[in-house]
C-alpha positions in Angstrom: 13.1 -1.0 19.1 11.2 1.1 16.5 7.7 2.3 17.2 6.1 2.1 13.7 3.5 4.6 14.8 5.8 7.4 16.0 7.1 10.3 13.9 9.3 13.3 14.8 9.3 16.7 13.0 12.5 18.7 13.5 12.0 22.4 12.9 8.7 24.1 13.7 8.7 27.0 11.3 6.0 27.3 8.7 7.1 24.3 6.8 7.5 22.0 9.8 4.2 23.1 11.3 2.3 22.6 8.0 3.8 19.1 7.7 2.8 18.3 11.2 -0.7 19.5 10.4 -0.9 17.5 7.2 0.3 14.3 9.0 -2.1 14.8 11.8 -5.0 14.8 9.3 -3.7 11.7 7.6 -3.9 9.8 10.9 -0.8 7.7 10.0 0.7 7.9 13.5 -0.3 7.6 17.2 2.5 9.7 18.4 4.2 12.9 17.0 7.1 14.7 18.6 7.9 18.3 17.6 11.5 19.5 18.1 12.8 23.0 17.6 15.7 25.1 18.9 13.0 27.3 20.3 11.3 24.8 22.6 8.5 27.1 23.5 7.6 27.4 19.7 7.4 23.6 19.5 5.2 23.5 22.6 2.9 26.1 21.1 2.5 24.2 17.8 1.9 21.0 19.7 -0.8 22.6 21.8 -2.5 24.2 18.8 -2.4 20.9 16.8 -3.7 18.9 19.8 -6.8 21.1 20.0 -7.9 19.7 16.6 -7.6 16.0 17.6 -11.3 15.6 18.5 -12.0 16.0 14.8 -9.3 13.6 13.4 -8.0 10.5 15.2 -6.4 9.8 18.6 -2.8 10.9 18.7 -0.3 12.1 21.3 1.4 15.3 20.1 4.0 17.0 22.2 7.2 19.0 22.1 10.3 16.9 22.7 14.1 16.6 22.7 16.4 14.6 20.4 16.4 11.6 22.8 12.7 11.1 21.9 13.9 10.1 18.4 15.3 6.8 19.7 12.2 4.7 18.8 10.8 6.9 15.9 10.0 5.2 12.6 10.5 8.5 10.8 12.3 11.7 11.5 11.6 14.7 9.2 14.1 17.5 9.1 12.7 20.9 8.1 15.0 23.1 10.2 17.1 25.7 8.5 17.2 29.2 7.0 14.4 30.0 4.7 14.7 31.2 1.1 14.4 35.0 0.8 13.1 36.9 -2.2 15.8 36.9 -4.9 17.7 33.9 -3.4 18.1 30.6 -5.1 17.8 27.3 -3.1 21.6 26.9 -3.6 22.2 30.3 -1.8 21.1 28.6 1.4 23.9 26.0 1.4 26.4 27.5 3.9 23.8 28.3 6.6 21.8 25.1 6.2 24.7 22.6 6.0 25.9 24.0 9.4 22.5 23.5 10.9 22.2 20.0 9.4 25.6 19.0 10.9 24.4 20.0 14.4 21.1 18.1 13.9 22.7 14.9 12.6 25.2 14.8 15.4 22.3 14.9 17.9 20.3 12.2 16.1 23.4 10.0 16.0 23.7 10.3 19.7 20.4 8.4 20.0 19.7 4.8 18.9 17.5 6.0 16.0 17.0 3.3 13.4 14.2 4.7 11.4 14.0 6.6 8.1 15.4 10.1 7.8 13.6 12.5 5.5 15.2 15.8 4.5 13.0 18.7 3.5 15.3 21.7 4.1 16.8 23.3 1.1 18.9 22.8 -1.0 17.4 19.4 -0.5 19.6 17.4 -2.8 22.8 18.7 -1.3 21.5 18.3 2.2 20.3 14.7 1.5 23.8 13.8 0.3 25.3 15.5 3.4 22.8 13.8 5.8 23.7 10.4 4.4 27.4 11.1 4.6 27.3 12.5 8.1 24.9 9.9 9.5 26.5 6.9 7.9 23.0 5.4 7.5 22.3 3.2 4.5 21.4 5.3 1.5 17.9 3.8 1.3 17.1 5.2 4.8 17.9 8.8 3.9 15.3 10.4 1.6 15.0 13.9 0.4 11.6 15.3 -0.5 13.2 15.9 -3.9 11.0 17.0 -6.8 7.8 15.4 -5.5 6.4 19.0 -5.1 7.8 20.1 -8.5 6.1 17.1 -10.1 2.8 18.0 -8.4 3.2 21.5 -9.8 3.8 20.1 -13.3 0.7 17.9 -13.1 -1.3 20.8 -11.7 -0.3 23.2 -14.5 -0.8 20.5 -17.2 -4.2 19.7 -15.7 -5.2 23.4 -16.0 -3.8 23.7 -19.5 -5.7 20.7 -20.7 -8.8 21.2 -18.5 -8.4 17.6 -17.1 -8.0 16.2 -13.6 -4.3 16.5 -12.7 -4.5 13.1 -11.1 -4.9 11.7 -14.7 -1.6 13.4 -15.7 1.5 11.1 -15.5 4.8 13.1 -15.8 7.9 13.8 -13.8 10.2 16.6 -12.9 13.7 15.2 -12.1 17.2 16.4 -11.4 17.9 19.2 -8.9 15.0 20.5 -6.8 15.9 23.9 -8.2 16.8 25.9 -11.3 18.4 23.1 -13.2 15.5 20.6 -12.9 14.0 19.2 -16.0 10.6 17.8 -17.1 10.6 14.4 -18.7 8.3 15.2 -21.6 9.3 12.1 -23.6 7.4 9.9 -21.1 4.5 12.2 -20.2 1.0 11.0 -20.8 -2.6 11.5 -19.7 -4.0 8.1 -18.6 -1.9 6.3 -21.1 -2.5 8.7 -24.0 0.7 10.4 -25.4 0.8 14.0 -24.1 1.2 15.6 -27.6 -1.7 13.6 -28.9 -3.9 14.4 -25.9 -3.0 18.1 -26.3 -4.3 17.9 -29.9 -7.5 16.2 -28.7 -8.0 19.3 -26.5 -7.2 21.8 -29.3 -3.6 22.6 -28.4 -1.0 22.3 -31.2 2.0 24.5 -30.3 3.6 21.8 -28.2 7.1 23.2 -27.8 5.9 26.7 -26.9 3.4 25.3 -24.4 5.8 22.9 -22.8 8.4 25.6 -22.3 5.9 27.9 -20.7 4.6 25.2 -18.4 8.2 24.1 -17.5 9.1 27.7 -16.6 5.9 28.0 -14.6 6.9 24.9 -12.5 10.6 26.0 -12.2 9.7 29.5 -11.1 6.6 28.9 -9.0 8.5 28.8 -5.7 10.0 32.2 -6.5 6.6 33.6 -7.4 5.0 32.4 -4.2 7.9 33.7 -2.1 7.5 37.1 -3.8 3.9 37.2 -2.9 3.7 35.7 0.6 7.2 35.3 1.8 7.5 31.5 1.8 6.0 28.3 0.6 4.7 25.6 2.9 1.3 24.1 2.0 2.5 22.4 -1.2 5.6 20.9 0.4 3.5 19.8 3.3 1.3 17.8 1.0 4.3 16.4 -0.8 5.9 15.2 2.4 2.6 13.8 3.6 2.4 11.8 0.4 5.9 10.4 0.7 5.2 9.6 4.4 2.1 7.7 3.4 4.0 5.6 0.9 6.5 4.7 3.7 4.1 4.0 6.4 1.6 2.0 4.3 4.5 0.2 2.4 2.8 1.3 -0.9 5.9 0.8 -3.1 4.7 3.8 -5.1 7.0 5.5 -7.6 8.0 9.1 -6.5 10.8 11.4 -7.6 12.5 11.6 -4.2 16.1 12.7 -3.7 18.4 9.8 -3.0 22.1 9.1 -3.1 23.0 7.6 -6.5 25.4 4.7 -7.0 25.9 4.5 -10.7 22.3 4.9 -11.8 22.1 7.2 -14.9 25.9 7.0 -14.9 26.0 9.2 -11.8 27.4 8.7 -8.3 28.8 10.8 -5.4 25.6 12.9 -5.1 22.0 12.8 -4.3 19.5 13.6 -7.1 15.8 13.5 -7.5 14.8 10.6 -9.8 11.8 8.2 -9.8 12.2 5.6 -7.1 10.1 2.9 -5.5 9.2 4.1 -2.0 8.0 1.7 0.7 8.6 0.7 4.4 12.3 0.5 4.0 12.6 3.9 2.3 14.0 4.0 -1.2 13.6 0.3 -2.2 14.8 0.8 -5.8 16.0 3.7 -8.0 14.4 3.4 -11.4 16.3 4.3 -14.6 13.5 5.5 -16.7 13.9 6.1 -20.5 15.1 9.6 -21.4 15.5 11.3 -24.7 19.0 12.4 -25.7 18.2 16.0 -24.8 16.8 14.9 -21.4 19.9 12.8 -20.7 22.1 15.8 -21.3 19.9 18.1 -19.1 20.1 15.6 -16.3 23.9 15.3 -16.6 24.1 19.1 -16.5 21.9 19.3 -13.4 24.1 16.7 -11.8 27.2 18.5 -12.7 26.0 21.7 -11.0 25.3 19.8 -7.8 28.6 18.0 -8.0 30.4 21.3 -8.2 28.7 22.5 -5.0 29.6 19.2 -3.3 33.3 19.7 -4.3 33.2 23.2 -2.8 31.9 21.8 0.4 34.6 19.1 0.4 37.3 21.6 -0.2 36.0 23.6 2.8 36.2 20.7 5.2 
């Protein structure tokens, strides 16, 4: 029996703790379980978070074990090795696939029937592996995908145009990583074509500006890691937003990572594309219009991920 007001966060490093903090502030749940290989770390985070409850909403927060997942509506996996300066997200594959395998086997030993959200990197590969290992329906296994990258795109465009980034409508899709792409062909500011809005704001070198902004989005994780060692606040906000869509059954469109079954002519992998997200997880994968150049970039991104999946399959 699922408790719709219970969530578990697996992994209490900087990302997991920041997600727990963001979810506590959202007051979406009445019970939160923190699980970590270092149980004392989970206990410490639970204690620290609990001390802020008088200023939010009633919630039971505690360290737990995998059996506590049995009635959770949502389990969020953040556990894994972190990206080091100079590493790509794909460099983490070997270490984090092994960690994921251990986690999924322990989840499957329970009667968990909720939604599984993968945040650990490389998120698209791990989302695919999580769905394969768990055997759960694809709609119940969601990766945080390019929700953060899309927020970064909106933020940089908002700064460039001196406009509220919430008025910017644009997506980053593909791999959450170096082969991701911006869907410039569909980008707009409150319904106004992006190029036209740029000109209204005095910007005319569209190709040059778009390339600089895209590179800023693509490389922002590396730049943050170079300066402070890791990223966690942005992804916490992104996961909080995805969680809100699920728990409130919003049916909002977000570029989450999901296992594809023929959409965009792709299958046998998980990729970040706009999808309708609600109480059942990914309710529909949307095939949005793409320019020829964008279609080719998405295919190239998918091919890179497929090559990694083939390598994993050969090693099994």
